[in-house]
C-alpha positions in Angstrom: 9.7 15.1 19.4 9.2 17.3 16.3 6.0 19.5 16.1 4.3 18.1 13.0 4.5 15.4 10.5 3.1 16.3 7.1 1.8 13.3 5.2 1.1 13.5 1.5 -0.1 10.6 -0.7 1.3 10.7 -4.2 -0.2 8.9 -7.1 0.8 10.1 -10.6 0.7 13.7 -9.4 4.3 14.7 -9.6 3.8 18.4 -10.7 1.1 18.9 -8.0 3.1 17.2 -5.2 6.1 19.2 -6.2 4.2 22.5 -6.0 2.7 21.4 -2.7 6.0 20.7 -1.1 7.5 23.9 -2.4 4.7 25.9 -0.9 5.4 24.2 2.5 9.1 25.0 2.3 8.6 28.6 1.1 6.0 29.5 3.7 7.1 27.7 6.9 9.2 29.7 9.4 12.0 28.4 11.5 10.0 28.4 14.6 8.3 25.1 13.9 9.9 21.7 13.5 8.4 19.3 10.9 9.0 16.4 8.6 7.4 15.7 5.2 6.4 12.1 4.5 5.5 11.1 1.0 3.6 7.8 0.5 3.8 6.9 -3.2 1.2 4.5 -4.4 3.3 2.9 -7.1 3.1 5.9 -9.4 4.4 5.7 -13.0 7.8 6.8 -14.1 9.4 6.4 -10.6 7.7 9.5 -9.2 8.7 8.6 -5.7 12.4 8.5 -6.5 12.1 11.8 -8.5 10.5 13.5 -5.5 13.4 12.4 -3.3 15.8 13.7 -5.9 14.0 17.1 -5.9 13.6 17.2 -2.1 16.3 15.2 -0.4 14.9 16.0 3.1 11.6 14.2 2.5 10.9 10.7 3.8 9.5 8.3 1.2 7.3 5.3 1.7 7.2 3.5 -1.6 4.4 1.1 -2.2 4.6 -1.7 -4.8 0.9 -1.2 -5.7 -1.8 1.4 -5.2 -3.1 0.6 -1.8 -5.6 3.4 -1.8 -6.0 6.7 0.0 -6.8 5.6 3.6 -4.2 2.8 3.9 -1.5 5.1 2.5 -2.3 7.7 5.0 -2.2 5.1 7.8 1.2 4.1 6.6 2.4 7.6 6.9 0.9 8.1 10.4 2.5 4.8 11.6 5.9 6.2 10.4 5.4 9.7 11.7 7.3 11.2 14.6 5.4 14.5 15.2 3.3 15.6 18.1 0.7 16.5 15.4 -0.1 15.0 12.0 -1.2 16.9 8.9 -2.9 14.8 6.3 -2.6 16.9 3.2 -3.8 16.3 -0.4 -1.2 16.6 -3.1 -3.4 19.2 -4.9 -3.1 21.8 -2.1 -1.0 24.8 -1.8 -0.1 26.9 1.3 -0.8 30.6 1.1 0.8 31.5 4.5 2.7 30.0 7.3 0.2 27.2 7.8 2.3 24.9 9.9 3.3 27.5 12.5 -0.2 28.8 12.7 -1.7 25.3 13.0 0.7 24.2 15.7 0.2 27.3 17.8 -3.6 27.1 17.4 -3.6 23.4 18.4 -1.4 24.1 21.4 -3.8 26.8 22.5 -6.8 24.6 22.2 -5.6 21.2 23.0 -7.6 20.8 26.2 -10.9 21.1 24.3 -10.0 20.0 20.7 -7.8 17.4 19.1 -8.7 17.8 15.4 -8.4 21.0 13.3 -9.4 22.2 9.9 -8.1 25.3 8.0 -9.4 28.1 5.8 -9.6 26.2 2.5 -9.9 28.1 -0.7 -10.6 27.3 -4.3 -8.1 28.3 -7.0 -9.9 31.6 -7.4 -9.6 32.1 -3.6 -13.3 31.8 -3.0 -14.3 29.8 0.1 -14.4 26.0 -0.4 -16.5 23.6 1.6 -14.1 21.8 3.9 -16.2 20.3 6.7 -19.5 18.7 7.4 -21.8 19.3 10.4 -22.6 16.9 13.2 -25.7 14.9 13.3 -27.7 13.0 16.0 -29.6 10.2 14.3 -27.8 8.0 11.7 -30.8 6.0 10.7 -32.8 9.2 10.1 -30.0 10.5 8.0 -29.8 7.3 6.0 -33.5 7.7 5.3 -33.0 11.4 4.3 -30.2 10.6 1.9 -31.3 7.3 0.6 -35.0 8.0 0.3 -35.3 11.8 -0.1 -31.9 13.2 -1.4 -31.4 10.5 -4.0 -34.5 11.7 -5.6 -33.6 14.0 -8.6 -36.1 16.7 -7.4 -34.2 17.3 -4.2 -30.6 16.9 -5.2 -30.2 20.5 -6.4 -30.8 21.8 -2.9 -27.8 19.9 -1.3 -24.9 22.1 -2.3 -25.0 25.0 0.1 -21.8 25.5 2.1 -22.4 24.9 5.8 -21.6 27.5 8.4 -19.4 26.5 11.3 -21.5 28.4 13.8 -24.8 26.7 12.9 -23.9 23.4 14.7 -20.9 21.5 16.0 -18.6 20.4 13.2 -18.9 16.7 12.6 -15.9 16.1 10.4 -13.4 17.4 7.8 -12.9 16.4 4.2 -9.7 14.7 3.3 -7.8 17.6 1.6 -6.6 18.9 5.0 -6.8 17.2 8.4 -4.6 18.4 11.2 -4.8 16.1 14.3 -3.1 15.3 17.6 -1.2 12.0 17.2 -3.3 10.5 20.1 -6.3 10.5 17.7 -4.6 8.0 15.4 -3.1 6.0 18.3 -6.6 5.5 19.8 -8.6 4.9 16.7 -6.1 3.3 14.2 -6.9 5.9 11.5 -8.8 5.2 8.3 -10.6 1.9 8.0 -8.6 -0.2 5.5 -11.8 -1.7 4.1 -12.1 1.5 2.1 -10.0 1.8 -1.0 -10.9 5.4 -1.8 -13.8 7.8 -1.0 -15.8 8.0 2.2 -13.0 6.8 4.4 -12.6 10.2 6.2 -16.4 10.5 6.6 -16.6 7.0 8.2 -13.7 7.9 10.5 -15.4 11.1 11.7 -19.0 10.0 11.7 -18.4 6.5 13.2 -15.3 6.1 15.3 -14.4 9.7 16.1 -17.9 10.8 16.8 -18.5 12.1 20.4 -14.8 11.4 21.2 -12.9 14.4 19.8 -14.1 17.9 19.1 -13.1 19.7 15.9 -12.2 23.3 15.4 -11.3 25.4 12.3 -8.0 27.3 12.4 -8.8 30.3 10.2 -5.2 31.6 10.5 -4.1 28.8 8.2 -5.0 29.4 4.5 -4.7 26.6 2.0 -5.7 26.4 -1.7 -7.3 23.1 -2.7 -7.5 22.7 -6.5 -9.8 19.7 -6.2 -9.8 16.6 -8.3 -6.1 16.8 -9.2 -5.0 14.2 -6.7 -7.5 11.6 -8.2 -10.2 12.3 -5.6 -12.5 13.9 -8.2 -15.8 15.5 -7.3 -17.5 13.8 -10.2 -19.6 10.7 -9.5 -17.7 7.6 -10.4 -18.0 3.8 -9.8 -15.7 3.7 -6.8 -17.4 6.7 -5.2 -20.8 5.1 -5.3 -19.6 1.7 -4.1 -17.7 3.2 -1.2 -20.8 5.1 -0.3 -22.7 1.8 0.3 -19.8 0.5 2.4 -19.9 3.7 4.5 -23.5 3.2 5.5 -22.8 -0.4 6.3 -20.0 0.7 8.7 -22.4 3.2 10.4 -24.9 0.5 11.3 -26.8 -2.5 9.8 -30.1 -0.7 10.2 -28.9 2.5 8.6 -27.4 0.4 5.7 -30.6 -1.3 4.8 -32.7 1.9 5.1 -30.2 3.6 2.7 -30.1 0.6 0.3 -33.8 0.2 0.0 -34.2 4.0 -0.5 -31.5 4.2 -3.1 -32.8 1.3 -5.2 -36.4 2.5 -4.9 -35.4 5.9 -6.2 -33.3 4.3 -9.0 -36.5 2.8 -10.3 -38.4 6.0 -9.8 -35.6 7.9 -11.6 -35.9 5.7 -14.7 -39.5 6.8 -15.1 -38.5 10.5 -14.7 -35.7 10.4 -17.3 -37.9 11.5 -20.3 -38.9 14.6 -18.3 -35.3 15.7 -17.6 -33.0 18.0 -19.6 -30.3 16.2 -21.6 -27.6 17.0 -19.1 -29.7 15.8 -16.1 -30.8 12.7 -18.0 -27.2 11.7 -18.8 -26.1 12.3 -15.2 -28.9 10.3 -13.5 -28.8 7.5 -16.1 -25.2 7.0 -15.3 -25.8 7.0 -11.6 -28.6 4.5 -11.9 -26.5 2.3 -14.2 -23.6 2.2 -11.8 -25.9 1.4 -8.8 -27.5 -1.5 -10.6 -24.1 -2.8 -11.7 -23.3 -3.2 -8.0 -26.6 -4.7 -6.9 -25.0 -8.2 -6.1 -22.2 -6.6 -4.2 -24.6 -4.4 -2.3 -27.0 -7.1 -1.3 -24.6 -10.0 -0.8 -20.8 -9.1 -0.8 -20.8 -6.1 1.6 -23.2 -7.7 4.2 -21.2 -11.0 4.4 -18.5 -9.3 6.5 -18.8 -7.7 9.9 -19.1 -3.9 9.8 -16.2 -3.5 12.3 -12.9 -1.9 11.5 -10.8 -3.8 9.0 -13.1 -6.8 8.8 -12.8 -7.4 5.0 -10.2 -9.7 3.4 -9.2 -6.8 1.1 -10.3 -3.2 0.5 -13.6 -2.8 -1.4 -12.4 -2.0 -4.9 -14.5 -1.7 -8.1 
């Protein structure tokens, strides 16, 4: 069995994916065995075939449509042969021998940990937020986010980067997730009900919670450009819709606490718009508009399915 299977989802990101693969090839020593699996989500201009032409050693899974981020990664993990899997965004770039360091670190810590992050950097090499902390009460958190944090006066205080030593790491963001294959085998990976956004948070917060511990491997340094692989940090329709589905997956009680809080604050925000700066006013008006556009789906479509893994007929897509 090879050491690690690197899984990259490509969707119209040929230059980024090419640079990502080159950084793997250039920085990985001969001491580790690995495979690179590209899952192409029906990119334009036959990008999957072009990647095979450029890198004949890669393994390509070619989808006939865009199946989304989570399902594509699941396809890659189902195909993978490694002891470990590395789920890697196409807009990342290795700065050192990430794979050798990650495999050695995982081997050293496998009795206590099964999932590992890395030292993730921005393009200017400053530290990038790559993990979120654990929590104890989901309903209380739904209240905090839905009722308090969705209020414009509190949002500005949410952007501090968490420190790993302050509390147990609760999960990793999707740009870089290194895991023992047993994690996928026992949990089935990302919930296919998610098309894009929140799928990694649900996996960690809901189905991996209290089962597997997470540790950062600071020996492995990776640049994440952010947004280049279509998982933008800006607020968009799919992001907000997936956020509702996430809370539904956590629990029915947490979902309704979150929903009531969000829509109450949406009404509250409308009255505050005249008091905001132009930039803030545009931002919050857009968020409120999107949320009200989805009001039927939030109150009737999402709740008509079970909140268990893969319970919807199709992924929740805008």
